[in-house]
Steps between C-alpha positions, in 0.01 A plus 500: 500500500321414826633390834519130580273360772805444719604864475141618558478293819844622607390864454177434691698339784739798519210747502327292768803522731488881475123507558528273807766731644269798443218316682727417793637857518142629517449285812288224349552125502590315181192365322683166489479475881125450507372490143747282309209290368363809320837549332623148429292197406674201346695625198309830495639817654409865538789741553487790746567824309418794730343649810251776417226698667177499300138604530266225615278561197790410270499140628271252325373224726583142406333320787416138560284562809122525494514854647774719355558707816402416855478862620449401865827308493674804355366747757502278809807280446740629236473875555588490873778248433654705219469822701680332791768297314511663158439320174732200482413359157373740233238355266639340184379625162581438135515780246229487235519613138339828610769733643449573870251214547575181693349154547482378861709189567475486882401735779160638409413556869835667569449725196152602614622561855800708391267711287283560809806592710695723260309538174762309299642150484865392501525202265760252385486491120575167332521372143262265330581132548788354302550128453866439574515196271352687206164323510169682474376650827170340606200730456398401856829606661361820656220304668741228616746751643220699663368194679847376597586837657201493738585387856390141573209588732348728239533231233303261721228763544483570125486126423215461750309795345550356151348169614195686626432662162 
């Protein structure tokens, strides 16, 4: 006998509360503060399940940009900022079917920069997307959430680059 969808969502919500407390206790901001669009889109939701430290090589890129990593941005902008203020928002990843491997949801530049700084990456681990009304999750949801989580100025730049292709 399996759990009902209501009880599954209730369990995920309870686990998320504990994970968000762990993130806060570690000195990081909630992923909902800045990256809600990567976690909630319409009736679709990812649940926060943990804060972990992983190897950069265990994170699979899932990038919508033309260049996956802008290394100059990491070394000249993010690294000095993180070294001065500390990491505020750990990258968000989703567990894959391969144990110890993760799919990038947001924060590829932060992940790369943290690897440069300390040789490991603190990450917020989230679930796959669930549709809260029981409908099928769109196959494009990762792309939609990835684009929606990019700050407005970067979206304009990406849109302009796409027009030039």
